N, C-alpha and C positions, 0 to 999 in steps of 0.2 A: 484502309478500311473506311468506308463512308460513314458519316455520322447519321444516326437514325432517331435521335431524340433532341428536344430543345436544350436539355441540360448539357449535352455534349457541346452544343454550339455556344451556350452561355459562357463557358470557360474561356472562349476566345474574345468575348466582348468586354467593353470597359467596366461593366457591372456598376454603373453609376446611376442608372434609371433617370437619365437627364431628360428624356422625352423628345430630343431633337429629331428622332427618326419618325415621330408621329405616334409612337406607342408609349404607354405609361411606364413600362418596365423593360429591362433588357431581356427578361425571360419571355415576355410577350413578343418582342421583336424576334427572338430566336425561334419561337413557334411559327412565326410567319415565314421565316427562311425555310423551314421544313416544308411548308405548304407552297413554296415558290411564289409567294405574294410579294416578297422583297428579296433583295440580294445583300450580301455582307457589305458591299460598297454603299448601301443606303444608310449606314451608320456614320453620321458626320464626324463625331469625335475619333472613331477608329481610323477613318481615312486621313484626318488631319494629323493624328499622331504618327501614322505610317509614313507620312511625308517627311517627318522630322527624325524619326527613330527607326533604325534599321531592324531592330528586334521586333518592333510592332509591325513593320512592313512584312517581315517574314511570317509573323503570326497571321496577318491578313491574307497573305498569299496562300498559306496553308489552309485557312478557312474557306477561301474561294475554291481551292482544289477539292476539299472534302465535301463541299456542298454542291459542286457541279454534277450534273447527271452523268451516269455511266456512259450512256449513248449520247453522242453529240446532238444538240438541238439545232436545226437549220430552219431558217425562215425563207419561204418562197413567196415572191410577189413584191409589188411596189407599194402603191397606196393601200390596196387590199392585200392582206397576207394570210398565209397559213403556216403553222409551225409543224414540223415533223421531227421524230426522234425524241430526244430528251427523256428517255425512260431510265429507270433505276433498277427495276426488278423483273424477274421472269414471270411472276404470278401476281395478279392484281391484289390478291388478299394480303400479300406481304406489305404493301403500301397502297399504291393505286397506279393505274396507268394515266399519264397526264395528257398527252397529245393524241387525239383520235386519229386513226388511219385516214390520210387525206385521199379523197376520191377525185380523180381527174377523168374526164370523158372526152373521147377523141373526135377531132375533125381532121380531114386530110385535104391537102391542097389541090388534088385533082377533082374535088367536088366543085360544082359551080357556086357562085356567090350566094344564090338563094338558098341552096341546101346548107351551106356553111352557116348562114344566118339562122336558119331553122334549128339546127343542132345547138348552136351557141345560145339561142333564146331559151331552149328547153333547159339547158344547164343553169342559166342565170335565174330563170323563173321558178325552178323546182322548189317547192316549199310545202312540207307536210307537218301538221300539228300532231304531236305525240307526247303524252304524259306531261303536258305543261310547257313543252318546248317546240320550236319550229325546226325541223330537220331540213338541211339544205345540202347542196353539192359544192365542192370546194374549188374546182378549177377545170381548165380546158387543156387537153393535150393536142398539140398541133403536129401532125405527121407530114413529113415531106415525101409524098409518093410520086411527085412529078420529077424529082431530081433536078429541078430547075431553080437556081438560087433566086432569080427575080420573082418567080411565082410564089415561092415559099415566103420570101420577104413580104410580098403583098398580102398574103393570107394571114401571116403572123401579125402584121399591122392591123388588119381588120379585126382579128380575134382580140387583140389587146384593147380595142375600143369597148369591149364588153366588161372590162374592169375586173375580171377574175384572174387569180394567179395562173401561170401557164407552165406547162412542160413542153419544150421544143424537142421534136424527135427527128433526127436524121444522123446517119453515120457519115454523111458527106460533109467534111469540114467547110467547104466553100459555101454550101447551102446554109450551114449553121452560122457562119460569119455574116452572111448577108442578112439573116434574121436578127442577129444580135446588134448589128449596126443600127437597126430600126428600134429595137425594144429592150436593149440591155438595162436601161433605167428601171424597167419593170421587174428586174431580177427573176427571170425565168429559170427553171431547172433545165439544164441541157442534157440530152440523152443521145448517144452514150459514147463514152471512151472505151475502146476495145484494144486488144493486142495489136490490131492493125493500124488504128488511127490515133492512138493515145498521145503522140507528140503534138499533133495538130490541136487536139481537144485540150491538152494541158495549156497550150499557148492561148487558146480562146478563154479558158477559165481565168487565167492570170490577167489577160488583157482587159476583159470585160467585167471581171470581178463578180462572176455568177456561180452558183452551186452547180456541180456536175455529177452525173451518174457514171460510175465505172462498172463495166459489165464483163463477166466471165463465168462460165459453168464450172471451171476449175477453181476451187477455193484458194489454192496456193497462188495462182496467177491473179485472182481477184485481190487478194491481200497485197500482192506485189504492186499491182496498179495503184491501189489506195495509198500504199506507203510511198511510192514514187511521187504521187501528186502532193502528198503532205510535205515531204521533204523539199519539194520544189516551191512551196509557198501557197498551195491551195488547201484551205482548211475545211471548206464546205463540200463534203463528199457524201454521195449516196451509193450504196452497194446494190447491184443487181446480179444475183446468182443464177439468173435465167429461169423463167417459169415454163415448165413443160406441162401440158394440160391434162393428160390422162395416163392411167396405167402406171407402169414402172417409172415413167418420166415424172409424173406428179409425185410419186413416192420419193424420188430422188430430190425434187425441188424442196419438198417438206424437210427432208433430212439436212439439206444444205442451209436452209433458213434457220432451223433449230441450232445447227452447229455454229453458225455465225453469231447468233445472239448469246448462246451459252458461253462461247469462247470470249466474247466481249465482256460479259458481266461476271461470270464465275471465274474465268481465266484472266480477267482484267487485261486483255490484250487490246491496247489502244490502236493497234493497226487495223482492227476491224470494228472499232466502237463507233459505228456510223449507222444512220438510218438505213433501212432495207426497203428496196422497191420490189413489189410483186406485180405481175402483169396478167390479171385475169383475161384481158383481151386476147391472150394467146389461144383461148378456147375457140376463137373464130378460125383457127387453122385446121380444126377437126373436120373431117368429111362427114357432114351432117346438115340437116335443115336448120334454119335460123332459130327456131324455138329451142332445139337441142343445144345449139351453140350458146344461146343466152342462158340456158339452164346450167351448162357446165361453167360458164363465166361466173354465175352466182355461187355455184358450189366451191369453186377455187377461191373466190373472194371470202366466202364465209369461213373457210378453213384458215386462211391467213390473217383475217381480222383478229381471230382468237390467238393466233401464233405469230406475232411479231412483225407483220408487215406495217411499215410506217407510211407508205404511199403506194397507191394503186392506179393503174390505168384500165379503163373500161371502154367498151363499145356500145353495149345495149342501153338505150334510154327508155325502154319499156317499163311501165310501172311494176310489172311482175318481176322484173330484174332488180330494180332499185330498192323497192320496199323491204325485201328480206335483209339485204345487206346494210342498208342505212339504219334499220331498226336494231339489227345485231350490233352494229358499231356503237350505237347509243347505249345499249345495255352493257356492253363490255367496258365502255369508257366512262360509266358513272362511277363515282367514288364509293367503294363498298363499305367504307367507314361511316358514310353519311346517307341514311335513307332518303330517297327522293320524296320531297314533301312540298305542300303548298301552305300558304298563310292560313292560320286558323281564323275563325270569325263567322260572319253571317253572309250568305249569298241569297239573292233574290232570283228565283227561277220563273221565267215566263210571266213577269209582272204580277206577282201574287197580291191578293187582297187580305184583309184582316180575318176573313173567314177560312182561308186556305190552310192546309196542314203544315206543321213544322217537322222537318226530318232532321235526323242526326247522323253524321258520318265522321270518319277520322281524316287527318290531314296527310295520310299516305297518298302520294300523288295518283297511283294507279287506282286505288279505291275511290278517291274523290272524283277523278275524271270519269270513271265508270258510272258512278251514281249520278253525277251532273249530266252526263250524256243521256242516260236512260230517262231522267226526268224531262230534260229538254226535248228529246226526240219523241217522247210520249205525250208531249203537249200538256204536261202536268204542271199546274200552278202550285207553287209552294215556297216555303222558306227552308233553307238548308243551313243548319248549324254545323260548322266544321271544327271538331275538337282537336286540340294539340295533343297528339299521342306520340310526339317525337318522330313522326314519319313512319309509324308502324300501322299495320292493318288492324281490322276490328278484332279478330280472334286472338291474335298475338298480343295486342295491347290490353285486352281484357285479362288475359292470363298473366301478363307481365306487370300489371298495375299502372299502366299509362292511361288507361281508359277507366275512370272512376266516377262514382256518383258526385263526389265533391267537385271534381273538375267540370262536370256537366253543369252543376249549380253555378259555378263561377262564370262559365261561358254564357249561360242565360242572363246573368247579371251584367256582364261586360258588353254584350251585344244589344242589351235593352230590347230583346225580342218581345217582352211582355207589353211594351208600349206599341208594338206593331200589329199584334193580333188580339182578337176578342176572346179567344178560347184559351184553355190551358191543357192542350193535348200535345204530347211529344211522341213521334214515331221513331223508335230506335231500331238498329239493324237486328235481324234475327239471330246473328251470332253473338249479340250482346244481351240475349234474353235473360240471362241469370242476374243481370243488374237491374231488372225492372223494379223490384221492390225498393232497393236501395236508392234509386234515382227518384222514385215517388216520395220517399221519406225526406230526402235532402231538398228537393225542389218544390214540393207541393203540387207538381203537375201530375196529371194522369198519363201514364206511360202505356203506349200501344206498341206491341212487338210486331215489327214488319217482317217481310219475307227474308230468307237467307240471301236471295239473289235480287239485286236491285232491278233486274230486268223484269221481275214479276210485280213491281210496285203498282203498275197500272191496274192489273187485275185485282190486286189486294185492296186498292182503294175502292174499287167498285163494290166490294163486299163490306168494307169497314169504315168508309168515310162518306158523309159525316158520321161521327160516333153515335150509336144508338142511345 
């Protein structure tokens, strides 16, 4: 049984509160182990005692086992890396999901060099701002369509120059060997060992010390492949249960992925406790036009971002394909225990003057960035006070007591907004209207109730600012 609370971990620690780990108490250190900020081996006295005392060593080994994730965590890449796997639960509300599904976009070696550069550049340069973060793509999958070892080697070397983690795709062991001789130090994920070529790929994984995908639609055979690789000394394994893009095939894919993850976590079967690969790119085998293929690629990706895919391979680099999946990934892999929030304080919007209005919002990231965007895009000059509501939105924080008149008073004092403006008018969100009187009593400011929707602020100001 895995530990799920700091108290359970604390029992394994020295309990001396020595501070050598960088935390004030052993309990604080235990809490950081739960969050995967530190590892049990980051406790110096525990490690020292384990070197001298067999009982302590046994205790440390047990703690390491108890705090290791159910699904093996694998690192792909050299200087730049991406982590896959490392999950402990089937549902994010039980704890959280830790490592977002890794997105790899394909190039193939029968493209000319200019086309390869264009696709690689799109992957490297993709960057979208969303709720306070920049969303990016993780890596490049290089497919050997030429079946020519020298050409594959040449293209893999070229792609490696872009600095992104790579998946190398070829069932031909000679082609894969040629590529690994060039880029093994970059620790690519090699794809894929099958029932036909597993001996050659086992040798490659052992020789070049790289993670490997084992592939089979039959879960018994997939498990057998993984077990054979593990027993032969290959620890970094990814499972590909084969992605079929539509109809009964897609249903079967879903069932296989669910079975693998549930067997690993609920059944505690270490023979399948590995990251899972899903290939939305399989949608391009459908008889359809390109837009339909891209659509199905997005549908498949969306389904398995939610249900257990740790790494995916895509083809479409169109914005209408990337945005839905990358946004969904971000939302699924935020920690449900911690609301997404921004720093409270004072923001200046469009270089305001002492005559411009003062607005109030919460530090829930989605609320803040919506308000900030509406003010900025509307060319509205103003001061934006951001209240610490513990990452909750306006209506919820008003109801729950995180948005109070007393906290507004403290915010006005802490930000010294009174020194920045000549007036004493505060515009509060429409959803906080019931606090109007209380805020006026606490702060001495005149409170104006703004619109429910920040997109209507511009029209509201035309009728209400400056105050009559």
